[in-house]
N, C-alpha and C positions, 0 to 999 in steps of 0.2 A: 573524548569518546574512546580512543585507543591509547594504551599505555606507551608502547613502542610503535614507531611508525617510520617508514621510509620517507624520503623527500616528496615522492609522487603522492603518497597517501596524505601527507600533510597539505599539499596543494589542494587535493580533492576535498579534504575536510574543511579547509578554509573557504573554498567556493561554496560548499554546503552551508557553512555557518553564516556566510554573508547573504545568502539568498533563501534561507530556510523560511518557509511559510509564505513566500512571495511568488514562487513559481511552481508549476506542476512538474511531474517527473520528466516529460519530454524536454521541457525548457532547461531543467537541471542537467539532463544528459547533454544537451547542446553546449552548455557552459563547461561541463566536464571535458567534452571532446575539444572545445576551443582552448582548453588549458594545455593541450599537447600531451597529456598523460596517455599511455597506451591503453587501448580498449580492454585488454585482459585485466589490468589493474583497476580500471573503472568498475568492471563487473565484480571483481573481488571485494572492493570497498563497499559496493552496493549490497553485496550478500553478507558481509561481515556482521557478526552479532557478538561483539566482545564482552558485553555486559549481561547478555542473556535476556534483554528486554525487547528484542526485536532489531532487525537489521536496519541499515540506513534506508533501504527501499521501503521497509515497513513504516519507518518514521515519516518518510515523504508521503506515503499513502495516508497515514494518520493525519498529517498536516492538511492535506487536501480535503479529507473528509471533515475535519474540524472547521475548515474555512467554509465549506458548503453548508454545514449545519448552522454556523453562525450567520451566514447570509440568509438562511431560512428562518432565523429567529429562535433556533434551538440551541440550548447550551452545549457547546462543543466539549466532548469528553473522550474522544477516541485516542488511545495510546498505541505506540508501536507494538507493545505486547499484545494488545487486543487484535491488531491486524495480523500479527504472527499466529495467534491462536486460530483466527478465522481461516487463514491461509493453510495452516496445517490440517485443519478439519476438512478442508476441501469443499467448503460450502458454496464456492463459486461455480460448481459444475451443475449443469442443467440436469434435472431428474425427470424421468417419465413415470415414476411411481409416487403414490401418495404417502405422506408421512403416516406413521402409525397413529390411529385414532381419528384421522381425517375421514369424514364420511362424504362419499360422493353424492352430488345432488341427484334427486330422483330423475329417471329418464322422462323426457317430454313425451306427451302423447300426441300422436297425430290424429287429426280428425279424418274420418273416411271421406273421400272424394269430394 
């Protein structure tokens, strides 16, 4: 994943490789913390995107999405790059406006009395 790495980064990448696809983000974080690597380095490794295809955090998210899709019988095809694009677009934010072209349903009529 990374060309040059310090010993701590190597430990984290090894933990990730051993548990990839088996655990969710919180369980992976627990394993990272248990490795004794400082929290700042853990955050840096999770945010690193050395190959431009998505960070480790994006890859973990893609793995979780693919596992969920497979469990529902849908062909899994989410990549870290897909997750990165969605995150960068900010689609996870709730909106109170309708998308362009979306027509509101007609108002309901109340019957008098």
